[in-house]
C-alpha positions, 0 to 999 in steps of 0.5 A, a space after each residue: 500500500 502506498 500512502 502519504 507519510 506522517 510525522 509519526 513515520 519520521 524515525 522509520 523513514 530516516 532509518 530506512 534512508 540510512 540503510 538504503 544509502 549504505 548499500 551504495 556508499 559503503 566503500 566509496 565515501 567515509 561511513 560517517 558521511 552517511 551513518 554518523 550522528 551528525 548525518 543522522 540528525 541532518 537526515 531526520 531534519 530533512 525528512 521532517 521538512 519534506 513531510 511538513 512542507 506543502 510544495 511536494 509530497 512524501 509517500 510511504 510504501 507499507 509492507 508487513 506492517 512496516 515502511 518498506 520504501 519512501 519517495 519524496 518530491 517537490 516543485 519549486 518555481 515550476 520545476 519538479 524534482 524527485 528528491 528521494 526514492 529509497 526501498 529498504 534493501 530487505 524488500 528489494 525486487 518486490 515491486 515496491 520501487 516501481 509502485 512508489 514511482 508510479 504513485 509519484 508519476 500519478 501525483 505529478 500528472 494530477 498537478 499538471 507536471 510535464 517534466 521531472 528531474 532527479 539526481 542519482 549517485 553515479 556509482 549507484 548502478 542499481 538505481 540508475 538501471 531502475 530509473 532507466 527502466 522507468 523512462 528517465 534519461 540523461 539531459 543534454 549534458 550527461 556528465 556528473 555534477 560535482 559530487 558524482 551525481 548524474 541528472 536525469 529527466 522524465 517526460 511525465 506525459 509519456 511515463 507509465 504509471 
C-alpha cells in the first residue's frame, strides 16, 4: 500500500534512508558521511521538512506492517524534482520501487507536471538501471555534477504509471 507519510513515520523513514544509502556508499565515501550522528540528525531534519512542507509530497510504501520504501518530491518555481526514492534493501525486487514511482508519476500528472528531474549517485548502478527502466534519461549534458551525481529527466506525459 502506498500512502502519504506522517510525522509519526519520521524515525522509520530516516532509518530506512540510512540503510538504503549504505548499500551504495559503503566503500566509496567515509561511513560517517552517511551513518554518523551528525548525518543522522541532518537526515531526520530533512525528512521532517519534506513531510511538513506543502510544495511536494512524501509517500510511504507499507509492507508487513512496516515502511518498506519512501519517495519524496517537490516543485519549486515550476520545476519538479524527485528528491528521494529509497526501498529498504530487505524488500528489494518486490515491486515496491516501481509502485512508489508510479504513485509519484500519478501525483505529478494530477498537478499538471510535464517534466521531472532527479539526481542519482553515479556509482549507484542499481538505481540508475531502475530509473532507466522507468523512462528517465540523461539531459543534454550527461556528465556528473560535482559530487558524482548524474541528472536525469522524465517526460511525465509519456511515463507509465
